VMD Tcl script that draws the C-alpha trace (Angstrom):
set ca {
  {44.86 -99.93 44.23}
  {44.31 -96.15 44.76}
  {42.89 -94.00 42.12}
  {44.88 -90.70 41.86}
  {43.12 -87.77 40.29}
  {45.27 -84.85 39.04}
  {43.71 -81.48 39.83}
  {44.78 -78.75 37.39}
  {46.45 -75.79 39.16}
  {44.07 -72.94 39.62}
  {45.22 -69.73 37.90}
  {43.81 -66.21 37.65}
  {40.81 -65.57 35.58}
  {40.73 -62.73 33.11}
  {38.31 -60.80 35.29}
  {40.58 -61.16 38.36}
  {43.60 -59.91 36.33}
  {41.63 -56.90 35.02}
  {40.55 -56.03 38.56}
  {44.21 -56.28 39.90}
  {45.51 -54.06 37.06}
  {42.75 -51.50 37.66}
  {43.58 -51.39 41.37}
  {47.26 -50.87 40.63}
  {46.33 -48.06 38.26}
  {44.09 -46.38 40.88}
  {46.79 -46.61 43.48}
  {49.39 -45.12 41.15}
  {47.05 -42.22 40.24}
  {46.49 -41.44 43.88}
  {50.03 -41.94 45.12}
  {52.06 -40.03 42.48}
  {50.39 -36.61 43.19}
  {50.86 -37.18 46.90}
  {54.61 -37.93 46.47}
  {54.97 -34.90 44.28}
  {53.18 -32.71 46.82}
  {55.40 -34.15 49.61}
  {58.65 -33.43 47.74}
  {57.38 -29.92 46.86}
  {56.62 -29.22 50.56}
  {60.12 -30.47 51.43}
  {61.53 -28.13 48.80}
  {59.63 -25.10 50.11}
  {60.53 -25.90 53.72}
  {64.29 -26.26 52.80}
  {64.21 -22.87 51.05}
  {62.61 -21.19 54.09}
  {65.09 -22.76 56.51}
  {68.00 -21.75 54.33}
  {66.84 -18.20 54.18}
  {66.63 -18.14 57.91}
  {70.17 -19.46 58.18}
  {71.33 -16.75 55.82}
  {69.80 -14.08 58.06}
  {71.43 -15.59 61.18}
  {74.78 -15.73 59.51}
  {74.44 -12.03 58.47}
  {73.45 -11.03 62.01}
  {76.35 -12.98 63.48}
  {78.84 -11.31 61.22}
  {77.56 -7.80 62.13}
  {77.05 -8.34 65.91}
  {80.32 -10.30 66.57}
  {82.51 -8.45 64.12}
  {83.63 -11.78 62.54}
  {83.34 -12.91 58.89}
  {80.80 -15.67 58.56}
  {80.11 -17.93 55.65}
  {77.37 -20.33 54.50}
  {78.84 -23.60 53.10}
  {77.10 -25.67 50.49}
  {78.24 -29.26 50.02}
  {76.93 -30.72 46.80}
  {78.31 -34.20 47.37}
  {76.77 -34.83 50.80}
  {73.59 -32.66 50.32}
  {74.39 -30.46 53.32}
  {74.75 -26.78 54.24}
  {75.95 -25.01 57.42}
  {77.17 -21.73 58.78}
  {80.75 -21.12 59.82}
  {82.53 -18.35 61.70}
  {85.94 -16.98 60.89}
  {88.26 -14.13 61.86}
  {87.46 -10.40 61.55}
  {88.99 -10.20 58.12}
  {89.32 -12.75 55.36}
  {90.58 -12.59 51.80}
  {88.24 -14.15 49.46}
  {89.51 -16.71 46.86}
  {89.90 -15.43 43.31}
  {90.49 -17.51 40.14}
  {94.18 -16.59 40.49}
  {94.46 -17.64 44.14}
  {92.67 -20.90 43.41}
  {95.03 -21.68 40.60}
  {98.00 -21.00 42.85}
  {96.54 -23.30 45.50}
  {96.12 -26.10 42.89}
  {99.77 -25.65 41.87}
  {100.88 -25.77 45.53}
  {98.91 -29.04 46.02}
  {100.43 -30.53 42.91}
  {104.05 -29.88 44.00}
  {103.53 -30.26 47.70}
  {105.21 -33.27 49.35}
  {102.97 -36.07 50.75}
  {104.20 -35.24 54.20}
  {103.13 -31.60 54.02}
  {100.01 -30.98 55.99}
  {97.11 -29.13 54.59}
  {96.79 -25.59 56.07}
  {94.14 -25.52 58.80}
  {90.95 -23.64 57.92}
  {90.39 -20.31 59.68}
  {86.66 -21.10 59.74}
  {84.75 -23.41 62.05}
  {81.12 -24.52 62.49}
  {79.14 -21.76 64.21}
  {77.19 -23.73 66.83}
  {75.11 -20.72 67.78}
  {73.50 -20.93 64.42}
  {73.55 -24.67 63.72}
  {74.58 -27.42 66.14}
  {75.44 -29.62 63.30}
  {75.48 -29.63 59.47}
  {72.00 -29.34 57.96}
  {71.11 -32.20 55.64}
  {68.80 -31.52 52.65}
  {65.70 -33.67 52.93}
  {65.41 -36.83 50.77}
  {64.61 -36.03 47.16}
  {65.96 -32.41 47.43}
  {69.32 -31.35 46.06}
  {71.39 -28.28 44.99}
  {71.07 -27.74 41.24}
  {73.71 -25.02 41.10}
  {74.98 -21.99 42.97}
  {76.17 -18.71 41.43}
  {78.38 -16.36 43.42}
  {80.50 -13.29 42.77}
  {83.66 -15.44 42.94}
  {83.03 -17.42 39.80}
  {81.85 -16.73 36.23}
  {80.25 -20.14 35.93}
  {77.67 -21.76 38.20}
  {79.04 -24.21 40.74}
  {77.49 -27.62 40.22}
  {79.60 -29.88 42.38}
  {82.09 -29.79 45.23}
  {81.72 -26.88 47.73}
  {80.44 -23.35 47.32}
  {80.27 -20.44 49.78}
  {78.45 -17.23 50.61}
  {80.46 -14.83 52.75}
  {79.01 -12.29 55.20}
  {81.16 -9.37 56.36}
  {81.15 -7.38 59.70}
  {80.53 -4.04 57.90}
  {77.15 -5.39 56.72}
  {77.91 -6.47 53.13}
  {77.11 -9.93 51.86}
  {78.54 -11.81 48.87}
  {75.58 -11.86 46.48}
  {74.51 -15.36 45.75}
  {71.93 -17.31 43.75}
  {71.03 -20.77 45.10}
  {69.08 -23.12 42.87}
  {67.36 -26.08 44.53}
  {65.35 -28.88 42.89}
  {63.62 -31.99 43.82}
  {63.16 -35.42 42.10}
  {59.79 -34.30 40.68}
  {61.69 -31.47 38.87}
  {60.16 -28.74 41.00}
  {62.62 -25.73 41.29}
  {63.26 -23.06 43.88}
  {65.63 -20.05 43.75}
  {67.06 -18.13 46.68}
  {68.61 -14.77 45.70}
  {70.78 -13.38 48.55}
  {71.10 -9.62 48.41}
  {74.44 -7.90 49.14}
  {72.67 -5.67 51.65}
  {71.07 -6.54 54.98}
  {71.27 -10.34 54.48}
  {67.94 -10.28 52.69}
  {66.86 -13.38 50.74}
  {64.14 -13.42 48.03}
  {62.65 -16.85 47.33}
  {61.15 -17.81 43.99}
  {59.27 -20.96 43.17}
  {60.99 -21.39 39.87}
  {64.55 -21.15 38.34}
  {65.68 -17.49 38.27}
  {68.86 -16.62 36.45}
  {71.40 -13.83 37.24}
  {69.88 -11.29 34.75}
  {66.46 -11.60 36.25}
  {67.78 -11.59 39.83}
  {70.17 -8.65 39.62}
  {69.34 -7.11 36.19}
  {71.56 -6.97 33.07}
  {75.14 -5.89 33.64}
}
mol new
graphics top color blue
foreach p $ca { graphics top sphere $p radius 0.5 }
foreach p [lrange $ca 0 end-1] q [lrange $ca 1 end] { graphics top cylinder $p $q radius 0.2 }
display resetview
């Protein structure tokens, strides 16, 4: 006859649990600032790269005599430069309403008109993706009274040297904010490490 002795399962002592909790707290305190710092660096880098793309699109418009535009894609978190013809009529609220009506009554077999713009591979070989944790907050252009917060937005650059003035607001998941203010002259871009509204950017109307 064998004697079987049950050994109670060994658990964590109170001291061990306190040590584990303390270690988790220390790791959290060290990691969160580093994550915030990383996302802020990504935000700053994105703003600089975007300002550089603005300048290249402006130079392309003037040198080639073609209208260029910068495209901002909220849904996919991307932006890129496109080249178009020498003259382009910008959309207005009235033209956009007419296009919506056309789409509503168009037959299913009717093809969507081809865009006169295409990716300018001399500026960007492919669409530029925003880094993880960075996104567009909103974009304000001359074409709309309200900030664009979803869908697609544009900044146009014209061969005679004028640019559609635009305010681009970027943010990261740590709630850091950056503002790019594109001037209507010379393709200049001012970068602010905070949210800047139209009145501050351009002055009261």
